[in-house]
C-alpha positions as CSV (number, residue, x, y, z in Angstrom):
1,M,9.6,-23.6,-8.0
2,K,11.6,-23.4,-4.8
3,K,9.8,-24.3,-1.6
4,T,10.3,-23.0,1.9
5,P,10.6,-25.3,4.9
6,L,6.9,-24.7,5.6
7,Y,5.6,-25.7,2.2
8,E,3.8,-28.9,3.3
9,K,2.1,-27.0,6.2
10,H,0.6,-24.6,3.7
11,V,-0.6,-27.6,1.6
12,D,-2.1,-29.2,4.6
13,L,-4.0,-25.9,5.4
14,K,-5.3,-26.0,1.9
15,A,-3.7,-22.7,1.0
16,K,-3.8,-21.4,-2.5
17,I,-0.1,-21.7,-3.8
18,I,1.2,-19.3,-6.4
19,D,4.6,-18.7,-8.1
20,F,6.2,-15.7,-6.4
21,G,9.5,-14.9,-7.9
22,G,10.3,-18.5,-8.4
23,W,9.0,-19.5,-5.0
24,A,5.9,-21.7,-4.3
25,M,4.2,-19.4,-1.7
26,P,0.7,-19.3,-0.1
27,V,-1.3,-16.3,-1.5
28,Q,-4.2,-17.0,0.9
29,Y,-5.6,-19.7,3.1
30,T,-9.3,-18.4,3.4
31,N,-9.5,-15.1,1.6
32,V,-7.4,-12.0,1.5
33,I,-10.0,-9.6,3.2
34,E,-10.4,-12.0,6.2
35,E,-6.7,-12.4,6.7
36,H,-6.1,-8.7,6.3
37,K,-8.7,-7.8,8.9
38,T,-7.5,-10.5,11.3
39,T,-4.0,-8.9,11.1
40,R,-5.5,-5.5,12.0
41,E,-7.7,-6.8,14.8
42,S,-5.8,-9.7,16.4
43,A,-2.8,-11.4,14.8
44,T,-1.6,-13.5,11.8
45,L,1.4,-15.5,11.1
46,F,3.3,-15.3,7.7
47,D,5.8,-17.6,6.2
48,I,8.7,-15.3,5.0
49,C,11.4,-18.0,4.7
50,H,11.9,-16.9,1.0
51,M,13.7,-13.8,2.1
52,G,17.5,-13.6,2.1
53,E,20.0,-13.4,5.0
54,I,23.6,-12.4,4.5
55,E,26.2,-12.4,7.3
56,V,29.1,-9.9,7.3
57,K,31.8,-10.5,9.8
58,G,35.3,-9.1,10.5
59,P,37.2,-6.0,11.7
60,Q,36.0,-4.0,8.7
61,A,32.4,-5.2,8.4
62,L,31.1,-1.7,9.3
63,D,33.5,-0.1,6.7
64,L,32.2,-2.3,4.0
65,L,28.5,-1.6,4.8
66,Q,29.2,2.1,5.2
67,F,30.4,2.3,1.7
68,A,28.0,-0.2,0.2
69,L,24.8,1.3,1.7
70,T,23.4,4.7,1.6
71,R,22.5,5.1,5.3
72,D,25.0,6.1,8.0
73,L,25.4,3.1,10.2
74,A,28.2,4.6,12.4
75,G,25.9,5.2,15.4
76,Q,24.0,1.9,15.1
77,K,24.0,0.0,18.4
78,T,24.1,-3.8,18.9
79,G,20.6,-5.0,18.9
80,Q,19.4,-2.2,16.6
81,V,17.9,-2.7,13.1
82,K,18.2,-0.1,10.3
83,L,16.7,0.1,6.9
84,S,19.0,1.2,4.1
85,A,19.3,1.2,0.4
86,L,21.8,-0.7,-1.9
87,L,22.4,1.2,-5.1
88,N,23.9,0.5,-8.5
89,D,26.4,2.8,-10.1
90,R,23.7,4.8,-11.7
91,G,22.0,5.6,-8.4
92,G,19.1,3.1,-8.9
93,I,17.8,0.9,-6.1
94,I,19.0,-2.7,-6.2
95,D,17.4,-3.4,-2.9
96,D,15.9,-1.8,0.3
97,L,17.2,-4.0,3.0
98,T,17.5,-4.2,6.8
99,V,20.8,-4.2,8.7
100,Y,21.0,-6.1,12.0
101,K,24.0,-5.3,14.2
102,M,24.7,-8.5,15.9
103,S,27.9,-7.5,17.6
104,E,30.8,-5.0,17.1
105,D,32.2,-6.9,14.0
106,F,29.1,-8.9,13.0
107,Y,26.1,-7.8,10.9
108,M,23.2,-9.6,9.2
109,L,21.7,-8.2,6.1
110,V,18.0,-9.2,5.4
111,T,17.2,-8.9,1.8
112,N,14.2,-9.2,-0.5
113,A,13.8,-12.7,-2.0
114,T,14.2,-11.7,-5.6
115,T,17.3,-9.5,-5.0
116,R,19.2,-11.9,-2.7
117,E,21.8,-13.0,-5.3
118,S,22.3,-9.6,-6.8
119,D,22.6,-8.0,-3.3
120,F,25.3,-10.5,-2.5
121,L,27.2,-10.0,-5.7
122,R,27.0,-6.2,-5.4
123,V,28.3,-6.1,-1.9
124,Q,30.9,-8.8,-2.5
125,S,32.3,-6.9,-5.5
126,I,32.8,-3.8,-3.3
127,L,34.5,-5.9,-0.7
128,Q,36.9,-7.3,-3.3
129,E,37.5,-3.9,-4.9
130,K,38.2,-2.1,-1.7
131,K,39.9,-5.1,0.0
132,F,38.0,-4.6,3.3
133,D,39.1,-7.0,6.1
134,C,35.9,-9.0,6.5
135,R,34.0,-11.9,5.0
136,M,30.4,-12.6,3.7
137,E,28.2,-15.6,3.8
138,D,24.8,-16.2,2.4
139,V,22.9,-18.1,5.1
140,S,19.4,-17.9,3.6
141,N,19.1,-21.6,3.0
142,K,19.9,-22.3,6.7
143,T,17.7,-19.7,8.0
144,G,13.9,-19.7,8.5
145,K,11.8,-16.6,9.0
146,L,8.3,-15.9,10.3
147,D,6.4,-12.6,10.7
148,L,3.9,-12.5,13.6
149,Q,1.8,-9.3,13.1
150,G,-1.1,-7.7,14.9
151,P,-2.1,-6.1,18.1
152,R,-2.2,-9.5,19.9
153,S,1.3,-10.6,18.7
154,E,3.1,-9.6,21.9
155,D,0.7,-11.6,24.1
156,I,1.0,-14.6,21.9
157,L,4.7,-14.6,21.5
158,Q,5.4,-13.8,25.2
159,K,4.0,-17.2,26.1
160,L,6.7,-18.9,24.2
161,T,9.8,-16.9,25.0
162,P,11.7,-15.8,28.1
163,A,12.6,-12.6,26.4
164,D,10.9,-9.5,27.8
165,L,9.1,-8.4,24.7
166,K,8.0,-5.1,26.1
167,G,11.6,-4.1,26.4
168,I,12.2,-4.6,22.6
169,R,11.6,-1.2,20.9
170,F,10.5,-0.8,17.3
171,Y,13.4,-1.7,14.9
172,H,15.3,-3.5,17.7
173,F,16.0,-7.1,18.3
174,I,17.1,-9.6,20.9
175,E,18.7,-13.1,20.6
176,S,16.7,-15.5,22.8
177,Q,14.5,-18.6,22.5
178,V,11.1,-19.2,21.0
179,A,9.4,-22.6,22.0
180,G,12.8,-23.6,23.5
181,L,14.7,-23.0,20.3
182,Q,17.4,-20.4,19.6
183,A,16.0,-17.5,17.7
184,I,16.4,-13.8,16.9
185,I,13.3,-11.7,17.6
186,S,12.9,-8.3,16.1
187,R,10.1,-5.8,16.6
188,S,9.4,-5.0,13.0
189,G,7.3,-6.0,10.0
190,Y,5.7,-5.1,6.8
191,T,2.1,-4.6,7.7
192,G,1.8,-1.3,9.6
193,E,0.8,-3.2,12.8
194,D,2.9,-3.9,15.9
195,G,4.6,-7.3,15.6
196,F,7.7,-9.4,15.4
197,E,10.0,-11.1,12.9
198,I,11.4,-14.3,14.1
199,Y,14.6,-15.9,12.7
200,A,15.6,-19.5,13.6
201,S,17.3,-22.5,11.9
202,A,15.5,-23.7,8.8
203,D,15.3,-27.1,10.4
204,H,13.5,-25.7,13.4
205,I,11.3,-23.1,11.9
206,G,8.4,-25.6,11.4
207,L,8.3,-26.4,15.2
208,I,8.1,-22.7,16.0
209,W,5.3,-22.3,13.4
210,D,3.3,-25.1,15.1
211,Q,3.8,-23.8,18.6
212,L,2.8,-20.3,17.6
213,M,-0.4,-21.5,15.8
214,E,-1.3,-23.7,18.8
215,T,-0.6,-21.1,21.4
216,G,-2.2,-18.2,19.5
217,A,-5.4,-20.1,18.6
218,V,-7.2,-18.8,21.8
219,S,-6.2,-15.2,20.8
220,G,-7.5,-15.6,17.2
221,L,-4.2,-16.1,15.4
222,K,-4.6,-17.3,11.9
223,P,-2.1,-18.0,9.0
224,A,-2.0,-15.2,6.3
225,G,-0.6,-15.3,2.8
226,L,1.0,-12.9,0.4
227,G,-2.3,-11.4,-0.7
228,A,-3.0,-9.9,2.7
229,R,0.6,-9.0,3.1
230,D,0.3,-6.9,-0.1
231,T,-2.9,-5.1,0.9
232,L,-1.6,-4.5,4.5
233,R,1.7,-3.0,3.2
234,L,0.0,-0.8,0.6
235,E,-2.4,0.6,3.1
236,S,0.6,1.5,5.3
237,G,2.3,3.2,2.3
238,M,5.1,0.6,2.1
239,M,6.7,-0.2,-1.3
240,L,7.2,-3.5,-3.0
241,N,10.7,-4.0,-4.5
242,G,10.5,-4.8,-8.2
243,Q,7.2,-3.1,-8.6
244,D,7.1,0.4,-6.9
245,M,10.9,0.6,-7.2
246,C,13.6,-1.1,-9.2
247,E,17.2,-0.5,-10.5
248,A,15.9,2.3,-12.8
249,V,14.5,4.2,-9.8
250,S,16.5,6.3,-7.4
251,P,15.7,6.7,-3.7
252,L,15.0,10.4,-4.3
253,A,12.0,9.5,-6.6
254,V,10.3,7.4,-3.9
255,P,9.9,8.1,-0.2
256,Y,13.5,6.9,0.5
257,G,15.3,10.2,0.4
258,W,15.7,10.0,4.3
259,L,17.9,6.8,3.8
260,V,20.6,8.8,2.0
261,D,23.3,10.4,4.1
262,W,25.1,12.8,1.9
263,N,27.9,13.4,4.5
264,K,29.5,10.1,3.7
265,D,30.8,8.3,0.7
266,F,28.8,5.4,-0.7
267,A,28.6,3.3,-3.9
268,G,26.4,5.2,-6.5
269,K,26.7,8.6,-4.6
270,S,28.1,10.6,-7.6
271,A,25.3,9.4,-10.0
272,L,22.7,10.1,-7.3
273,M,24.1,13.6,-6.7
274,T,23.8,14.2,-10.4
275,L,20.2,13.1,-10.4
276,K,19.6,15.4,-7.4
277,N,21.1,18.4,-9.1
278,Q,19.1,17.8,-12.3
279,G,15.9,17.8,-10.3
280,L,13.2,15.1,-10.2
281,R,11.0,14.6,-13.3
282,K,8.7,12.0,-11.7
283,K,7.8,11.1,-8.1
284,L,6.0,8.2,-6.5
285,I,2.7,9.3,-5.0
286,G,-0.2,7.8,-3.2
287,F,-3.8,8.1,-4.7
288,E,-7.2,7.2,-3.7
289,M,-10.0,6.4,-6.2
290,T,-12.8,8.9,-6.0
291,G,-14.8,7.0,-8.8
292,R,-15.5,3.4,-9.4
293,G,-12.9,0.7,-10.1
294,I,-9.6,-0.5,-8.7
295,A,-6.3,0.6,-10.3
296,R,-3.8,-2.0,-11.1
297,H,-0.1,-2.2,-12.0
298,H,0.7,-0.6,-15.3
299,Y,-2.6,1.3,-15.6
300,K,-2.1,4.8,-17.1
301,V,-2.6,8.0,-15.1
302,T,-3.8,11.1,-17.0
303,K,-4.6,14.8,-16.4
304,G,-7.0,16.0,-19.0
305,D,-5.6,14.9,-22.3
306,R,-2.1,14.5,-21.0
307,E,-0.6,11.1,-19.9
308,I,1.3,12.0,-16.7
309,G,2.2,8.7,-15.2
310,V,1.6,5.0,-14.5
311,V,0.2,3.0,-11.5
312,T,2.8,0.8,-9.8
313,S,0.5,-0.8,-7.1
314,G,-3.3,-0.7,-6.6
315,T,-5.9,-2.5,-4.6
316,Y,-9.0,-2.4,-2.5
317,A,-8.1,-1.3,1.0
318,P,-10.3,-3.4,3.5
319,T,-9.5,-1.2,6.5
320,L,-10.4,2.0,4.7
321,N,-13.2,0.6,2.5
322,K,-11.8,2.3,-0.6
323,A,-9.5,1.7,-3.6
324,I,-6.0,3.1,-3.2
325,G,-2.7,2.9,-5.1
326,L,0.8,4.1,-5.8
327,A,2.0,5.7,-9.0
328,F,4.8,7.5,-10.7
329,V,3.6,10.9,-12.0
330,V,5.2,14.0,-13.4
331,I,6.5,16.0,-10.5
332,E,4.1,19.0,-11.0
333,F,1.1,16.8,-10.4
334,A,2.5,15.1,-7.3
335,V,0.8,17.6,-4.9
336,P,-1.8,16.2,-2.6
337,D,-5.4,16.8,-3.6
338,T,-4.4,17.0,-7.2
339,E,-7.2,15.5,-9.3
340,V,-6.2,12.8,-11.9
341,S,-7.8,10.0,-13.9
342,I,-6.9,6.3,-13.9
343,H,-7.4,4.3,-17.1
344,I,-9.3,1.2,-16.0
345,R,-9.8,-0.9,-19.1
346,D,-11.6,1.3,-21.6
347,A,-12.8,3.9,-19.1
348,L,-11.5,6.9,-17.2
349,S,-12.1,6.9,-13.4
350,P,-11.4,9.8,-11.2
351,A,-8.8,9.8,-8.4
352,K,-6.9,12.2,-6.3
353,V,-3.4,12.4,-4.9
354,V,-3.1,11.9,-1.2
355,K,-0.4,12.0,1.5
356,L,1.2,8.7,2.6
357,P,0.6,6.5,4.5
358,F,-3.0,5.8,3.8
359,Y,-3.4,4.0,7.1
360,K,-1.5,4.5,10.5
361,R,-2.3,2.4,13.5
362,Q,-3.4,4.0,16.7
363,K,-0.6,3.4,19.3
């Protein structure tokens, strides 16, 4: 398995290590519920160095990304982050990624770990086919990434950076220093809480980790693993690439229709338009269990004697004290308050469709 620059720190902290898409990653340090609640109530630090970073530079960098991605980036300002989708020619989602505008002719794409190579190849093939005047470089191995998440994140990080963190709006970033080291700080994350994503040299990310852990100790900062990251993102109605969506799923079938700008041309548009005109057959919905049990990936969803869908994600939600999940169901059953059943082992357990997100923090 591949290891992040922080692997030995996780071992020293006696984290439980698992294989996550070929990476040796910490799933928990103490237990998932404790790490989850610490994120909601104070702050936690996540190792996200396995994610990918791709730089796009040159006079036609914007032109390339405008065609490669579904979202209109024309109005994006330097220092702004935008979520977008990268599609295949069938209109399926290769990746949901974030676009950082570093300067007029310089962008950074932040990809999911498992799609990093396919993302690069897809965008590179478009560059070569259209002959855009720009260049790409995968800088993932040179880049370290941390997620500092929770209501006390700003207070903790402010002690280690000269940047005015209050001046950074959601989905914006600044280039500054953390613990005296060059870093990119963005106000974003995957937990539903306020927090920051910190990018720095892979050689220095361990020093930043140590300084944050030391400085944040008095504020209750603790490390958190992929287990809490999963329960936090699911409570917040956020999808997991490769599980809640994949290349066989269009952005129209999941809550990503808002990422599609039909007023511009983009790779996969004609296929996506065909899917739109045909009408959706299935849709990703949120549900909560009204009976006993926890729904898991691949469990069947039924209505009466009819099988209407399949669970993509399911867990116990510590903040809400109930079992929740996401599932693809036949479109006619995607209406909130629709009562359905989940096949949990050999039993049927009642559930109902609910609006997303399940949890939203109080600002």
